[in-house]
PQR file of N, CA, C, O and H, with PARSE charges and radii, in Angstrom:
ATOM      1  N   MET A   1      15.433   0.233  21.397 -0.4000 1.5000
ATOM      2  CA  MET A   1      15.706   0.482  19.994 -0.0000 2.0000
ATOM      3  C   MET A   1      16.231   1.900  19.813  0.5500 1.7000
ATOM      4  O   MET A   1      15.882   2.817  20.557 -0.5500 1.4000
ATOM      5  N   THR A   2      17.048   2.044  18.840 -0.4000 1.5000
ATOM      6  CA  THR A   2      17.571   3.374  18.569 -0.0000 2.0000
ATOM      7  C   THR A   2      16.573   4.177  17.751  0.5500 1.7000
ATOM      8  O   THR A   2      15.600   3.641  17.220 -0.5500 1.4000
ATOM      9  H   THR A   2      17.332   1.299  18.236  0.4000 1.0000
ATOM     10  N   ARG A   3      16.832   5.444  17.665 -0.4000 1.5000
ATOM     11  CA  ARG A   3      15.943   6.347  16.923 -0.0000 2.0000
ATOM     12  C   ARG A   3      15.903   5.988  15.443  0.5500 1.7000
ATOM     13  O   ARG A   3      14.842   6.055  14.822 -0.5500 1.4000
ATOM     14  H   ARG A   3      17.623   5.879  18.096  0.4000 1.0000
ATOM     15  N   VAL A   4      17.042   5.608  14.869 -0.4000 1.5000
ATOM     16  CA  VAL A   4      17.099   5.258  13.449 -0.0000 2.0000
ATOM     17  C   VAL A   4      16.273   4.006  13.178  0.5500 1.7000
ATOM     18  O   VAL A   4      15.567   3.930  12.173 -0.5500 1.4000
ATOM     19  H   VAL A   4      17.904   5.553  15.374  0.4000 1.0000
ATOM     20  N   ALA A   5      16.360   3.041  14.058 -0.4000 1.5000
ATOM     21  CA  ALA A   5      15.596   1.807  13.884 -0.0000 2.0000
ATOM     22  C   ALA A   5      14.098   2.076  14.008  0.5500 1.7000
ATOM     23  O   ALA A   5      13.300   1.511  13.260 -0.5500 1.4000
ATOM     24  H   ALA A   5      16.934   3.103  14.874  0.4000 1.0000
ATOM     25  N   MET A   6      13.722   2.927  14.941 -0.4000 1.5000
ATOM     26  CA  MET A   6      12.301   3.258  15.110 -0.0000 2.0000
ATOM     27  C   MET A   6      11.769   3.996  13.887  0.5500 1.7000
ATOM     28  O   MET A   6      10.640   3.756  13.459 -0.5500 1.4000
ATOM     29  H   MET A   6      14.371   3.386  15.549  0.4000 1.0000
ATOM     30  N   ASP A   7      12.571   4.889  13.324 -0.4000 1.5000
ATOM     31  CA  ASP A   7      12.149   5.596  12.113 -0.0000 2.0000
ATOM     32  C   ASP A   7      11.954   4.629  10.954  0.5500 1.7000
ATOM     33  O   ASP A   7      11.024   4.773  10.161 -0.5500 1.4000
ATOM     34  H   ASP A   7      13.489   5.084  13.671  0.4000 1.0000
ATOM     35  N   LYS A   8      12.840   3.645  10.864 -0.4000 1.5000
ATOM     36  CA  LYS A   8      12.737   2.658   9.792 -0.0000 2.0000
ATOM     37  C   LYS A   8      11.490   1.790   9.970  0.5500 1.7000
ATOM     38  O   LYS A   8      10.788   1.501   9.001 -0.5500 1.4000
ATOM     39  H   LYS A   8      13.596   3.528  11.508  0.4000 1.0000
ATOM     40  N   VAL A   9      11.220   1.380  11.198 -0.4000 1.5000
ATOM     41  CA  VAL A   9      10.031   0.574  11.478 -0.0000 2.0000
ATOM     42  C   VAL A   9       8.767   1.377  11.170  0.5500 1.7000
ATOM     43  O   VAL A   9       7.825   0.847  10.581 -0.5500 1.4000
ATOM     44  H   VAL A   9      11.790   1.614  11.985  0.4000 1.0000
ATOM     45  N   LEU A  10       8.742   2.630  11.559 -0.4000 1.5000
ATOM     46  CA  LEU A  10       7.589   3.472  11.284 -0.0000 2.0000
ATOM     47  C   LEU A  10       7.399   3.676   9.780  0.5500 1.7000
ATOM     48  O   LEU A  10       6.272   3.664   9.285 -0.5500 1.4000
ATOM     49  H   LEU A  10       9.507   3.061  12.037  0.4000 1.0000
ATOM     50  N   GLY A  11       8.487   3.859   9.068 -0.4000 1.5000
ATOM     51  CA  GLY A  11       8.413   4.015   7.609 -0.0000 2.0000
ATOM     52  C   GLY A  11       7.852   2.775   6.930  0.5500 1.7000
ATOM     53  O   GLY A  11       7.014   2.879   6.034 -0.5500 1.4000
ATOM     54  H   GLY A  11       9.403   3.868   9.470  0.4000 1.0000
ATOM     55  N   TYR A  12       8.311   1.603   7.354 -0.4000 1.5000
ATOM     56  CA  TYR A  12       7.780   0.368   6.776 -0.0000 2.0000
ATOM     57  C   TYR A  12       6.320   0.151   7.161  0.5500 1.7000
ATOM     58  O   TYR A  12       5.542  -0.377   6.367 -0.5500 1.4000
ATOM     59  H   TYR A  12       8.991   1.519   8.082  0.4000 1.0000
ATOM     60  N   ALA A  13       5.948   0.551   8.362 -0.4000 1.5000
ATOM     61  CA  ALA A  13       4.549   0.402   8.791 -0.0000 2.0000
ATOM     62  C   ALA A  13       3.630   1.296   7.955  0.5500 1.7000
ATOM     63  O   ALA A  13       2.548   0.868   7.554 -0.5500 1.4000
ATOM     64  H   ALA A  13       6.580   0.980   9.007  0.4000 1.0000
ATOM     65  N   ILE A  14       4.049   2.510   7.696 -0.4000 1.5000
ATOM     66  CA  ILE A  14       3.243   3.415   6.878 -0.0000 2.0000
ATOM     67  C   ILE A  14       3.144   2.887   5.449  0.5500 1.7000
ATOM     68  O   ILE A  14       2.069   2.916   4.850 -0.5500 1.4000
ATOM     69  H   ILE A  14       4.929   2.857   8.022  0.4000 1.0000
ATOM     70  N   SER A  15       4.250   2.409   4.905 -0.4000 1.5000
ATOM     71  CA  SER A  15       4.232   1.843   3.560 -0.0000 2.0000
ATOM     72  C   SER A  15       3.323   0.621   3.492  0.5500 1.7000
ATOM     73  O   SER A  15       2.577   0.447   2.529 -0.5500 1.4000
ATOM     74  H   SER A  15       5.123   2.385   5.392  0.4000 1.0000
ATOM     75  N   GLY A  16       3.390  -0.214   4.507 -0.4000 1.5000
ATOM     76  CA  GLY A  16       2.517  -1.385   4.557 -0.0000 2.0000
ATOM     77  C   GLY A  16       1.053  -1.006   4.660  0.5500 1.7000
ATOM     78  O   GLY A  16       0.198  -1.660   4.063 -0.5500 1.4000
ATOM     79  H   GLY A  16       3.996  -0.073   5.290  0.4000 1.0000
ATOM     80  N   PHE A  17       0.755   0.045   5.411 -0.4000 1.5000
ATOM     81  CA  PHE A  17      -0.630   0.516   5.521 -0.0000 2.0000
ATOM     82  C   PHE A  17      -1.133   1.018   4.178  0.5500 1.7000
ATOM     83  O   PHE A  17      -2.269   0.729   3.802 -0.5500 1.4000
ATOM     84  H   PHE A  17       1.450   0.576   5.896  0.4000 1.0000
ATOM     85  N   ILE A  18      -0.314   1.762   3.446 -0.4000 1.5000
ATOM     86  CA  ILE A  18      -0.723   2.286   2.141 -0.0000 2.0000
ATOM     87  C   ILE A  18      -0.973   1.140   1.168  0.5500 1.7000
ATOM     88  O   ILE A  18      -1.988   1.133   0.473 -0.5500 1.4000
ATOM     89  H   ILE A  18       0.609   1.996   3.751  0.4000 1.0000
ATOM     90  N   ALA A  19      -0.055   0.168   1.110 -0.4000 1.5000
ATOM     91  CA  ALA A  19      -0.241  -0.975   0.222 -0.0000 2.0000
ATOM     92  C   ALA A  19      -1.446  -1.805   0.657  0.5500 1.7000
ATOM     93  O   ALA A  19      -2.202  -2.283  -0.188 -0.5500 1.4000
ATOM     94  H   ALA A  19       0.769   0.174   1.675  0.4000 1.0000
ATOM     95  N   GLY A  20      -1.632  -1.980   1.951 -0.4000 1.5000
ATOM     96  CA  GLY A  20      -2.788  -2.720   2.454 -0.0000 2.0000
ATOM     97  C   GLY A  20      -4.100  -2.030   2.120  0.5500 1.7000
ATOM     98  O   GLY A  20      -5.097  -2.692   1.832 -0.5500 1.4000
ATOM     99  H   GLY A  20      -1.018  -1.591   2.637  0.4000 1.0000
ATOM    100  N   PHE A  21      -4.105  -0.715   2.156 -0.4000 1.5000
ATOM    101  CA  PHE A  21      -5.295   0.036   1.773 -0.0000 2.0000
ATOM    102  C   PHE A  21      -5.621  -0.216   0.302  0.5500 1.7000
ATOM    103  O   PHE A  21      -6.790  -0.354  -0.061 -0.5500 1.4000
ATOM    104  H   PHE A  21      -3.296  -0.177   2.390  0.4000 1.0000
ATOM    105  N   GLY A  22      -4.594  -0.276  -0.541 -0.4000 1.5000
ATOM    106  CA  GLY A  22      -4.815  -0.577  -1.953 -0.0000 2.0000
ATOM    107  C   GLY A  22      -5.366  -1.975  -2.156  0.5500 1.7000
ATOM    108  O   GLY A  22      -6.236  -2.185  -3.002 -0.5500 1.4000
ATOM    109  H   GLY A  22      -3.646  -0.164  -0.246  0.4000 1.0000
ATOM    110  N   VAL A  23      -4.871  -2.926  -1.394 -0.4000 1.5000
ATOM    111  CA  VAL A  23      -5.391  -4.300  -1.480 -0.0000 2.0000
ATOM    112  C   VAL A  23      -6.836  -4.330  -1.015  0.5500 1.7000
ATOM    113  O   VAL A  23      -7.659  -5.040  -1.594 -0.5500 1.4000
ATOM    114  H   VAL A  23      -4.165  -2.756  -0.706  0.4000 1.0000
ATOM    115  N   TRP A  24      -7.156  -3.563   0.025 -0.4000 1.5000
ATOM    116  CA  TRP A  24      -8.540  -3.495   0.506 -0.0000 2.0000
ATOM    117  C   TRP A  24      -9.465  -2.928  -0.574  0.5500 1.7000
ATOM    118  O   TRP A  24     -10.573  -3.427  -0.771 -0.5500 1.4000
ATOM    119  H   TRP A  24      -6.488  -2.986   0.495  0.4000 1.0000
ATOM    120  N   ILE A  25      -9.005  -1.885  -1.273 -0.4000 1.5000
ATOM    121  CA  ILE A  25      -9.793  -1.327  -2.373 -0.0000 2.0000
ATOM    122  C   ILE A  25      -9.994  -2.377  -3.453  0.5500 1.7000
ATOM    123  O   ILE A  25     -11.090  -2.501  -4.001 -0.5500 1.4000
ATOM    124  H   ILE A  25      -8.105  -1.480  -1.112  0.4000 1.0000
ATOM    125  N   LEU A  26      -8.952  -3.131  -3.763 -0.4000 1.5000
ATOM    126  CA  LEU A  26      -9.040  -4.173  -4.789 -0.0000 2.0000
ATOM    127  C   LEU A  26     -10.058  -5.233  -4.407  0.5500 1.7000
ATOM    128  O   LEU A  26     -10.911  -5.592  -5.219 -0.5500 1.4000
ATOM    129  H   LEU A  26      -8.062  -3.031  -3.318  0.4000 1.0000
ATOM    130  N   VAL A  27      -9.982  -5.730  -3.201 -0.4000 1.5000
ATOM    131  CA  VAL A  27     -10.891  -6.787  -2.749 -0.0000 2.0000
ATOM    132  C   VAL A  27     -12.323  -6.271  -2.681  0.5500 1.7000
ATOM    133  O   VAL A  27     -13.246  -6.956  -3.122 -0.5500 1.4000
ATOM    134  H   VAL A  27      -9.289  -5.438  -2.542  0.4000 1.0000
ATOM    135  N   ALA A  28     -12.521  -5.078  -2.139 -0.4000 1.5000
ATOM    136  CA  ALA A  28     -13.871  -4.517  -2.048 -0.0000 2.0000
ATOM    137  C   ALA A  28     -14.419  -4.188  -3.432  0.5500 1.7000
ATOM    138  O   ALA A  28     -15.619  -4.328  -3.671 -0.5500 1.4000
ATOM    139  H   ALA A  28     -11.772  -4.521  -1.781  0.4000 1.0000
ATOM    140  N   GLY A  29     -13.571  -3.760  -4.326 -0.4000 1.5000
ATOM    141  CA  GLY A  29     -14.016  -3.392  -5.666 -0.0000 2.0000
ATOM    142  C   GLY A  29     -14.386  -4.575  -6.535  0.5500 1.7000
ATOM    143  O   GLY A  29     -15.176  -4.431  -7.468 -0.5500 1.4000
ATOM    144  H   GLY A  29     -12.597  -3.646  -4.132  0.4000 1.0000
ATOM    145  N   LEU A  30     -13.831  -5.740  -6.249 -0.4000 1.5000
ATOM    146  CA  LEU A  30     -14.152  -6.908  -7.059 -0.0000 2.0000
ATOM    147  C   LEU A  30     -15.604  -7.324  -6.927  0.5500 1.7000
ATOM    148  O   LEU A  30     -16.147  -7.968  -7.824 -0.5500 1.4000
ATOM    149  H   LEU A  30     -13.190  -5.857  -5.491  0.4000 1.0000
ATOM    150  N   SER A  31     -16.236  -6.966  -5.829 -0.4000 1.5000
ATOM    151  CA  SER A  31     -17.638  -7.319  -5.648 -0.0000 2.0000
ATOM    152  C   SER A  31     -18.575  -6.187  -6.065  0.5500 1.7000
ATOM    153  O   SER A  31     -19.785  -6.289  -5.859 -0.5500 1.4000
ATOM    154  H   SER A  31     -15.794  -6.443  -5.100  0.4000 1.0000
ATOM    155  N   SER A  32     -18.047  -5.120  -6.641 -0.4000 1.5000
ATOM    156  CA  SER A  32     -18.881  -3.991  -7.033 -0.0000 2.0000
ATOM    157  C   SER A  32     -19.383  -4.180  -8.464  0.5500 1.7000
ATOM    158  O   SER A  32     -19.125  -5.201  -9.101 -0.5500 1.4000
ATOM    159  H   SER A  32     -17.065  -5.037  -6.808  0.4000 1.0000
ATOM    160  N   GLY A  33     -20.087  -3.199  -8.937 -0.4000 1.5000
ATOM    161  CA  GLY A  33     -20.656  -3.261 -10.281 -0.0000 2.0000
ATOM    162  C   GLY A  33     -19.615  -3.110 -11.385  0.5500 1.7000
ATOM    163  O   GLY A  33     -19.775  -3.679 -12.465 -0.5500 1.4000
ATOM    164  H   GLY A  33     -20.297  -2.369  -8.420  0.4000 1.0000
ATOM    165  N   VAL A  34     -18.562  -2.360 -11.133 -0.4000 1.5000
ATOM    166  CA  VAL A  34     -17.506  -2.149 -12.132 -0.0000 2.0000
ATOM    167  C   VAL A  34     -16.156  -2.537 -11.531  0.5500 1.7000
ATOM    168  O   VAL A  34     -15.391  -1.662 -11.126 -0.5500 1.4000
ATOM    169  H   VAL A  34     -18.432  -1.897 -10.256  0.4000 1.0000
ATOM    170  N   PRO A  35     -15.851  -3.832 -11.468 -0.5600 1.5000
ATOM    171  CA  PRO A  35     -14.611  -4.246 -10.803  0.2800 2.0000
ATOM    172  C   PRO A  35     -13.341  -3.796 -11.528  0.5500 1.7000
ATOM    173  O   PRO A  35     -12.308  -3.600 -10.887 -0.5500 1.4000
ATOM    174  N   ALA A  36     -13.398  -3.630 -12.843 -0.4000 1.5000
ATOM    175  CA  ALA A  36     -12.197  -3.204 -13.566 -0.0000 2.0000
ATOM    176  C   ALA A  36     -11.784  -1.792 -13.163  0.5500 1.7000
ATOM    177  O   ALA A  36     -10.594  -1.500 -13.051 -0.5500 1.4000
ATOM    178  H   ALA A  36     -14.237  -3.790 -13.363  0.4000 1.0000
ATOM    179  N   LEU A  37     -12.760  -0.923 -12.946 -0.4000 1.5000
ATOM    180  CA  LEU A  37     -12.462   0.443 -12.513 -0.0000 2.0000
ATOM    181  C   LEU A  37     -11.784   0.446 -11.149  0.5500 1.7000
ATOM    182  O   LEU A  37     -10.789   1.144 -10.954 -0.5500 1.4000
ATOM    183  H   LEU A  37     -13.727  -1.161 -13.036  0.4000 1.0000
ATOM    184  N   TRP A  38     -12.309  -0.323 -10.213 -0.4000 1.5000
ATOM    185  CA  TRP A  38     -11.737  -0.368  -8.869 -0.0000 2.0000
ATOM    186  C   TRP A  38     -10.386  -1.075  -8.858  0.5500 1.7000
ATOM    187  O   TRP A  38      -9.512  -0.725  -8.065 -0.5500 1.4000
ATOM    188  H   TRP A  38     -13.117  -0.890 -10.371  0.4000 1.0000
ATOM    189  N   ALA A  39     -10.207  -2.060  -9.725 -0.4000 1.5000
ATOM    190  CA  ALA A  39      -8.900  -2.718  -9.809 -0.0000 2.0000
ATOM    191  C   ALA A  39      -7.839  -1.736 -10.294  0.5500 1.7000
ATOM    192  O   ALA A  39      -6.716  -1.725  -9.789 -0.5500 1.4000
ATOM    193  H   ALA A  39     -10.917  -2.344 -10.370  0.4000 1.0000
ATOM    194  N   CYS A  40      -8.201  -0.912 -11.276 -0.4000 1.5000
ATOM    195  CA  CYS A  40      -7.262   0.103 -11.759 -0.0000 2.0000
ATOM    196  C   CYS A  40      -7.000   1.157 -10.688  0.5500 1.7000
ATOM    197  O   CYS A  40      -5.869   1.617 -10.532 -0.5500 1.4000
ATOM    198  H   CYS A  40      -9.113  -0.922 -11.686  0.4000 1.0000
ATOM    199  N   ALA A  41      -8.039   1.540  -9.953 -0.4000 1.5000
ATOM    200  CA  ALA A  41      -7.871   2.533  -8.898 -0.0000 2.0000
ATOM    201  C   ALA A  41      -7.014   1.989  -7.759  0.5500 1.7000
ATOM    202  O   ALA A  41      -6.308   2.753  -7.101 -0.5500 1.4000
ATOM    203  H   ALA A  41      -8.958   1.166 -10.080  0.4000 1.0000
ATOM    204  N   ALA A  42      -7.065   0.684  -7.519 -0.4000 1.5000
ATOM    205  CA  ALA A  42      -6.298   0.082  -6.431 -0.0000 2.0000
ATOM    206  C   ALA A  42      -4.819  -0.033  -6.755  0.5500 1.7000
ATOM    207  O   ALA A  42      -3.995  -0.131  -5.846 -0.5500 1.4000
ATOM    208  H   ALA A  42      -7.639   0.063  -8.053  0.4000 1.0000
ATOM    209  N   LEU A  43      -4.472  -0.023  -8.025 -0.4000 1.5000
ATOM    210  CA  LEU A  43      -3.065  -0.170  -8.403 -0.0000 2.0000
ATOM    211  C   LEU A  43      -2.205   0.992  -7.927  0.5500 1.7000
ATOM    212  O   LEU A  43      -1.030   0.805  -7.611 -0.5500 1.4000
ATOM    213  H   LEU A  43      -5.142   0.057  -8.763  0.4000 1.0000
ATOM    214  N   LEU A  44      -2.775   2.177  -7.874 -0.4000 1.5000
ATOM    215  CA  LEU A  44      -2.000   3.356  -7.463 -0.0000 2.0000
ATOM    216  C   LEU A  44      -1.511   3.271  -6.018  0.5500 1.7000
ATOM    217  O   LEU A  44      -0.309   3.412  -5.794 -0.5500 1.4000
ATOM    218  H   LEU A  44      -3.730   2.329  -8.131  0.4000 1.0000
ATOM    219  N   PRO A  45      -2.374   3.048  -5.025 -0.5600 1.5000
ATOM    220  CA  PRO A  45      -1.838   2.960  -3.657  0.2800 2.0000
ATOM    221  C   PRO A  45      -0.969   1.731  -3.438  0.5500 1.7000
ATOM    222  O   PRO A  45      -0.043   1.774  -2.629 -0.5500 1.4000
ATOM    223  N   ILE A  46      -1.245   0.636  -4.139 -0.4000 1.5000
ATOM    224  CA  ILE A  46      -0.387  -0.545  -4.012 -0.0000 2.0000
ATOM    225  C   ILE A  46       1.008  -0.222  -4.528  0.5500 1.7000
ATOM    226  O   ILE A  46       2.004  -0.542  -3.878 -0.5500 1.4000
ATOM    227  H   ILE A  46      -1.998   0.601  -4.796  0.4000 1.0000
ATOM    228  N   ALA A  47       1.081   0.410  -5.689 -0.4000 1.5000
ATOM    229  CA  ALA A  47       2.382   0.770  -6.258 -0.0000 2.0000
ATOM    230  C   ALA A  47       3.126   1.779  -5.384  0.5500 1.7000
ATOM    231  O   ALA A  47       4.335   1.656  -5.187 -0.5500 1.4000
ATOM    232  H   ALA A  47       0.272   0.670  -6.217  0.4000 1.0000
ATOM    233  N   ILE A  48       2.417   2.768  -4.865 -0.4000 1.5000
ATOM    234  CA  ILE A  48       3.057   3.768  -4.002 -0.0000 2.0000
ATOM    235  C   ILE A  48       3.585   3.120  -2.730  0.5500 1.7000
ATOM    236  O   ILE A  48       4.699   3.414  -2.297 -0.5500 1.4000
ATOM    237  H   ILE A  48       1.435   2.868  -5.025  0.4000 1.0000
ATOM    238  N   GLY A  49       2.790   2.240  -2.131 -0.4000 1.5000
ATOM    239  CA  GLY A  49       3.233   1.567  -0.911 -0.0000 2.0000
ATOM    240  C   GLY A  49       4.444   0.692  -1.135  0.5500 1.7000
ATOM    241  O   GLY A  49       5.371   0.692  -0.325 -0.5500 1.4000
ATOM    242  H   GLY A  49       1.885   2.001  -2.483  0.4000 1.0000
ATOM    243  N   LEU A  50       4.449  -0.061  -2.238 -0.4000 1.5000
ATOM    244  CA  LEU A  50       5.589  -0.936  -2.514 -0.0000 2.0000
ATOM    245  C   LEU A  50       6.840  -0.147  -2.872  0.5500 1.7000
ATOM    246  O   LEU A  50       7.939  -0.488  -2.434 -0.5500 1.4000
ATOM    247  H   LEU A  50       3.696  -0.061  -2.896  0.4000 1.0000
ATOM    248  N   CYS A  51       6.678   0.906  -3.667 -0.4000 1.5000
ATOM    249  CA  CYS A  51       7.833   1.749  -4.002 -0.0000 2.0000
ATOM    250  C   CYS A  51       8.382   2.456  -2.776  0.5500 1.7000
ATOM    251  O   CYS A  51       9.592   2.635  -2.641 -0.5500 1.4000
ATOM    252  H   CYS A  51       5.785   1.183  -4.023  0.4000 1.0000
ATOM    253  N   SER A  52       7.503   2.850  -1.900 -0.4000 1.5000
ATOM    254  CA  SER A  52       7.933   3.509  -0.664 -0.0000 2.0000
ATOM    255  C   SER A  52       8.688   2.541   0.239  0.5500 1.7000
ATOM    256  O   SER A  52       9.676   2.915   0.871 -0.5500 1.4000
ATOM    257  H   SER A  52       6.519   2.704  -2.009  0.4000 1.0000
ATOM    258  N   ALA A  53       8.225   1.313   0.298 -0.4000 1.5000
ATOM    259  CA  ALA A  53       8.859   0.339   1.189 -0.0000 2.0000
ATOM    260  C   ALA A  53      10.189  -0.166   0.636  0.5500 1.7000
ATOM    261  O   ALA A  53      11.147  -0.334   1.390 -0.5500 1.4000
ATOM    262  H   ALA A  53       7.422   1.009  -0.215  0.4000 1.0000
ATOM    263  N   PHE A  54      10.254  -0.406  -0.659 -0.4000 1.5000
ATOM    264  CA  PHE A  54      11.432  -1.051  -1.218 -0.0000 2.0000
ATOM    265  C   PHE A  54      12.212  -0.169  -2.180  0.5500 1.7000
ATOM    266  O   PHE A  54      13.057  -0.665  -2.925 -0.5500 1.4000
ATOM    267  H   PHE A  54       9.475  -0.270  -1.271  0.4000 1.0000
ATOM    268  N   GLY A  55      11.946   1.112  -2.174 -0.4000 1.5000
ATOM    269  CA  GLY A  55      12.588   2.011  -3.114 -0.0000 2.0000
ATOM    270  C   GLY A  55      14.054   2.286  -2.844  0.5500 1.7000
ATOM    271  O   GLY A  55      14.799   2.577  -3.779 -0.5500 1.4000
ATOM    272  H   GLY A  55      11.259   1.515  -1.569  0.4000 1.0000
ATOM    273  N   ASN A  56      14.490   2.206  -1.606 -0.4000 1.5000
ATOM    274  CA  ASN A  56      15.871   2.567  -1.257 -0.0000 2.0000
ATOM    275  C   ASN A  56      16.731   1.358  -0.926  0.5500 1.7000
ATOM    276  O   ASN A  56      17.659   1.459  -0.123 -0.5500 1.4000
ATOM    277  H   ASN A  56      13.885   1.970  -0.845  0.4000 1.0000
ATOM    278  N   ILE A  57      16.440   0.241  -1.523 -0.4000 1.5000
ATOM    279  CA  ILE A  57      17.259  -0.947  -1.241 -0.0000 2.0000
ATOM    280  C   ILE A  57      18.537  -0.888  -2.037  0.5500 1.7000
ATOM    281  O   ILE A  57      19.366  -1.793  -1.942 -0.5500 1.4000
ATOM    282  H   ILE A  57      15.686   0.159  -2.176  0.4000 1.0000
TER
END
């Protein structure tokens, strides 16, 4: 693979990790005492991950 392709793969992997972390917060927060708070908190990393992955299309 070329350097440009590896950079792109790494960028998508990092974006996927950030969005996945937000989904993990959402799923873990749904079983907590205040699920609405955790759902709102999970939206930020999900949005950042998705914007990072698909922002330059």
